[in-house]
C-alpha positions as CSV (number, residue, x, y, z in Angstrom):
1,M,5.2,-40.8,18.3
2,S,2.8,-37.9,17.6
3,L,3.6,-34.9,15.4
4,D,3.8,-31.5,17.1
5,R,1.0,-29.1,16.1
6,S,3.5,-26.5,14.7
7,L,5.0,-29.0,12.3
8,K,1.7,-30.1,10.7
9,T,1.2,-29.1,7.0
10,G,-1.6,-29.1,4.6
11,G,-4.8,-27.2,5.5
12,S,-3.3,-25.5,8.5
13,L,-2.6,-22.3,6.6
14,D,-6.1,-22.1,5.2
15,K,-7.5,-20.8,8.5
16,H,-7.6,-17.2,9.5
17,R,-4.3,-15.7,10.6
18,N,-3.6,-12.2,11.9
19,V,0.1,-12.2,10.9
20,L,0.8,-12.1,7.2
21,S,4.0,-13.1,5.4
22,R,5.8,-10.4,3.5
23,A,4.6,-11.8,0.2
24,E,1.0,-11.7,1.4
25,R,1.4,-8.1,2.6
26,V,2.9,-7.0,-0.7
27,A,-0.1,-8.7,-2.5
28,K,-2.6,-6.8,-0.3
29,L,-0.9,-3.5,-0.8
30,K,-0.6,-4.0,-4.5
31,G,-4.3,-4.7,-4.7
32,R,-5.0,-1.4,-2.8
33,G,-2.7,0.5,-5.1
34,K,-0.2,1.4,-2.3
35,F,2.8,-0.7,-3.6
36,D,4.5,-0.6,-6.9
37,M,6.2,-3.9,-7.9
38,D,8.9,-2.1,-10.1
39,S,10.1,0.6,-7.8
40,G,8.7,-0.5,-4.4
41,D,11.0,-1.6,-1.6
42,P,9.8,-4.8,0.1
43,L,11.6,-4.0,3.3
44,G,9.9,-1.7,5.9
45,L,6.4,-2.3,4.6
46,P,3.5,-0.7,6.5
47,K,1.3,-2.8,8.6
48,V,-1.6,-4.5,6.9
49,G,-4.7,-5.4,8.9
50,N,-6.1,-8.8,8.3
51,R,-9.5,-8.9,10.0
52,K,-11.9,-11.8,9.8
53,V,-15.4,-10.6,9.0
54,V,-18.3,-12.5,10.4
55,A,-21.6,-11.6,8.7
56,G,-24.7,-12.0,10.9
57,G,-25.8,-15.0,12.8
58,K,-27.7,-18.2,11.9
59,A,-30.9,-17.8,10.0
60,K,-34.0,-18.7,12.0
61,K,-35.8,-21.7,10.6
62,K,-39.5,-21.1,9.9
63,G,-42.0,-23.7,11.0
64,P,-45.1,-24.8,9.0
65,A,-47.4,-22.5,11.1
66,E,-45.3,-19.4,10.2
67,E,-45.3,-20.3,6.5
68,E,-49.1,-20.6,6.4
69,A,-49.6,-17.3,8.2
70,K,-47.3,-15.6,5.7
71,K,-49.5,-16.8,2.7
C-alpha cells in the first residue's frame, strides 16, 4: 500500500511554502524587530509574506570562438 503525499515526512518541509506556522511568523517578526518575545502576544499576529525570490536566468555558456574574440 502506498503512503499518501500529505503524510510523507523528511525533506517535504524544506521546499518553499507560502503559509508559515506561528513559530515561523514569530521568528520572522522578531528578526524584523516587530515582535517582543517578553511582552508580545503570539495570538493575532500580523500576516507575514513569504516570497520565493528567483534571481535571473541561466548563464549563457561561451563557446571557444567567443573566448578567443574576447582576448
